[in-house]
N, C-alpha and C positions, 0 to 999 in steps of 0.2 A: 505495499501500500504508501500510496507516495504521500509526502507531507502536503503538496496544492491537492490529492485527491478529500483526509482529510478535513485542510484545511476546510475547502470548498461545501464538508457533508457538516459540518459545524456550522461554518458562520452563515448555514443556508438553518442552521430549525435556530436559530436563535429569535428569542420574541423581546418586548419590550420589558425594562421594569415596569411595575407597577407599585404604591406604593398599599398601605397596609396599618390600620389603625390598631395600635397596641392595644391589648387588654391581662386584665389580672383576673380567675377566673377563682372563685371560693369556692370550696364543697358543696353547695348547698348552691349555689349559680351553675354547677355541671347539670344538663339537658339530658340525657340521657346515661341509664347506670348500667344495662344490661351488659354483656360480657358477647358483645361479635364484631372478633377478629375478621381482616376482608377474607375473603376465598387465599388459598397460596398461593402465589405463582414458580415457586419454586418448589421442592420435594418438600416437605412438612415435618420435616423430622429426621436424623439418623445420618449413618456415614456422610451419607450424601452431599446431604448440606453440610454438614460440618467441613465436606473437601474441599465444594467452591468457596463458601467464608475465605477458606484460608488462600487457596490459591491464587482470589479477586485480590486480598493484603497482600501477598506475597510475593507479588506484581505489583500493584500500585505505591506500595508503603513509601518507595525507594522514590514516583515519582511527586509522590508528596513533601518528601520533604526535603528536596532539591529547590523547588518553588515552591512552599510555601511553609519551612520549618520544620520541631520534633511536633508541634505541636496537631497531634489530625484531627479537626473539628472546626465547625466555624467559629470565630470572633463575630464582638453582638456588637452592633453596632446602634448611630442614634438613624433612627428612621429615618427613610431616606435622601437616606446619607449615601456616600460614594467610597465604597472600598480601590486601595492602595494596596501596592502588594509589600509596603514599610507599614501599611497602617497597620495591614491583617492582620500581620502577626502581633502589635498590642490592643488589636480586636483579641485574639483570638484568649490571652493573660488577659484580658477585661470577662472576659466568658467565663472566666475560673472564677474570679471574683467576686462578679453576679453571681452564681449560686451558688456561692458559698455566705452570700449577706445573703439571698432570698430565702435560703436553706436556715439561715438563726447558730450556721457554725460561729461558736466564738472564738474569740483570738488573748483572751481570757486565760493566764501562763496556769494555770487553775482549771480549766474546763477544752483547753483544746483541744484536740484529737491529736491523738500519739501514736493509732494504731488505726492503718487507713489499709482501705481492696479498690485498685482501679480494676474495673472490668472491661474488659474492653480496652487493654489499655493502650492499643496502639504501640509505638514505639517509645514511648514513659512520658513524654511528654507533661500531661499532668502530672503523672507519678514523681519527679523530681522538684517541680515546682508543690509536689506538694506537701515532701519535707523535706523543702527548704523553709519554707515559709513554717509548719509547724514546729518543724525536728523532729518529724515524725516515720518510726520506721512507716514504709511501704512495700507492700505485694503487687505486683503487675499481676495477669491475667487475659490470654489474649490465645488463639485458636493457631490463628501463625507462627510459625519455627522464625520465617523473619524477623517480622517481628520483633519476638523476646530479645533472637541477639544485638540483632540493633538495635532497642532500647537498654542490653545489657553495656554494652561498650560503649555505647551513647553515654552510659552512667560509667563507670568508668572513667570516662572520660572529665570525667563529673568531678569526680572523685568522694560518690557518691553513693557507690556501693557497699558502704557501713550502711546505709539507712533504706538503701533499695531494689529489692530483689522481683528476676522477674522468671515466667518459666509456661507453659501451655497448660493447654488447661480448660474447659469445658464453664460455662459461664450457668448454667443449669444441673450440675453437680462440683460446684467447690471443692476442693481439698486438702480444704479450713475446715476447724472444726465446729464447733456451737456457739455464739457467742465471741467473736475472738479482737472486735476489729471495732473504734468508736468511729469511726467517718464509714462508709459502703458507700461508693461513690462509681458513677454510670457516665459517661463521659461519648453519647453519638453509637450503643452497641444493641442497645429495647428494642432495635427495630429488625433488627436478627434474628431474635431471639423466638424459635419458633410457638413457642409457648410460655407468650409471656406471666399467666400465672404463673408456670412455676419456677421462674428468672423472678419475677419479684419477692416470691417465697423464701429462693436460694438467695434473695439479699439481705432478708430479714434474719432466717439464719447463724448464719455468721456477723451477724452484727451485735454487739452486746448489747444490756440493758440501760434504754436510754441512748445507745446508738442514732444517730441520721443518716438519712439514705437520701443518696441524691440521684434521680436517673433522670436523663436530659437528652429528650428520643426525638423523633421524626417519629407524628402519626396521620390519621387523617381525621378530619372534620368529628365535633360528634355529631351523633341521627339527632335527628330531631325528635319531636316525641311521639309524631308518627310517623315513624319509619323505624321499618326493623331493620332495612342493613341497605347503604350505599345503593345506592343506581345503574344499572347494570353498566351504564356509560362509563361510569364515574370505577366501578373497580376494573373493566378491562386497560382503560388508563391509569388505572395504578399497579396495573401489575406488569406493564412496558417499560416500569420501572424496579418493577419489584425483580424483574428476571432477571440484571441487568445489575444489577445492585447482591446477589442473592438473601432478599429480602422475601423468607419463608412467608407473610402474614403483616399489615396495620393493623392495631387497634388506635384509637380513641383517646383524648383525657382522659373522660368517662370512667371508661376502663378501668385503667390503670388505679384507678379513684378507687372506684368498687372491689379489686385484685386488695386493692391500701386497705380499707372498709373491712372489707372480710377474714384482714387473716390480723383485727382487731392493730395496725399499728396510726399513735396520735402524731397529734400536727401535719393535718392530710392538706396541703397547699399543690397550686398547679398557679401557671401566670403560659398563656403564648406570649412565645418569639420573637417570631413566626418571620415583623413585619423590622424587628433587626436583629437577622440570619440575610433574610434577602441579598441587602450586597453584596456580600458575597461571593454568588453565581454569577451575574456581571462581570466583574470582577477573576475570573473562575476561566470565563469566557474569552476575554480577552488575555488570557495568564497561556488558556493551550493553543491560544492563537503566533507567541512566537514562536520563534526560532527557537531557543531552551525548551520551551511548552511541547512542541510538534515534535521533538528530535527526539524526545525522556520517551513519549507517549508513541511512538514510534518503537526506538528501544522494548519497552517491556511487555507486550500482548496483546495477545485480543482480549482479555476479561476486557482488566483495565480499560483498550480499546474501546469492547463496548460501553462501559460503566464513561469515561467522555461525552459520546455522544446521545445517551440520553439527559446528559445536565439540560438544553433547551425545555427536557417534559418539566425537569424538574421544578426548572424557574414558574413552566406555566403552569403550572399544578398548586403551584402558589397565591398564583395569581388572580386565579379558580378562588383562594381557603380550601383550593381541598387535602391539597398537604400541611401540614401545620406543623410545628417547632416545639415544642415540649418541654416543660419542666415540671418533673412529681418532684415530691421532698415529703418529706415522714420521720417518724419518731420513731421508736420498736418504742414498747411499755419496758418502764422501770425493774 
């Protein structure tokens, strides 16, 4: 595949950004609490899905690090602002800080988290940041052996190997004992989980009594009271994105609230940050059309190329209000 062909394919799909209204949603304000995840677009469970996710990130992590740095997640922007490459890295750190602030994680030396797990750790950007911020012991897990090794290499280079470690492990079967972590952190990994209820249950299991759980994830819009499921055209649209990114199914913020409530988790809060992450997507398109972006993409492999080619669909999904970027926080009872 030539760089010119890829450029034309990406450019032809670009849609214009649109502003969003930022809104915070209380638990009482969610529109529907029944758990009806979207129909699967990839293998719903098992080794096939895990293998696909691992290979996708084995291929794409190097591209991301080369262009965007070691935080493998969106940045947090002011609504309707423009993202730049240099500004995006600041915005990624701001995303971490906004999530901690929203969850009420304390900086008090007597209350700050000292044991943290990073579920879906990527190459360890959040893990290292949290370790330095709190002086905490952090353990990261990922399905990608390439990510785990790169995360450990970067951690050794940062002289944090005594604080931060990584391993290949499944978030639905975490290799940790019950009640181990003061902070259970998941930044943009929940969308890959084939069983959202088991995902939250595992996070609650490894949380210490009183521990805080933070989930930042993609999802679909909440269903209206009159709806039993998304519209067929909406499901078909999301299936195209899910197939490219190895997302077995998406659910809504209301579904996460329902799951957290059923597990008797406390202080459940959610917020819609869709407008605050949208500026990333036009910037991603611009970065992909640079020589560095194109050559990196072409060297990476077909899975990463397919992911890049559906980025305009992500933009359209956000514009339509079908795709949502949500933070969910809660606390395990004392």
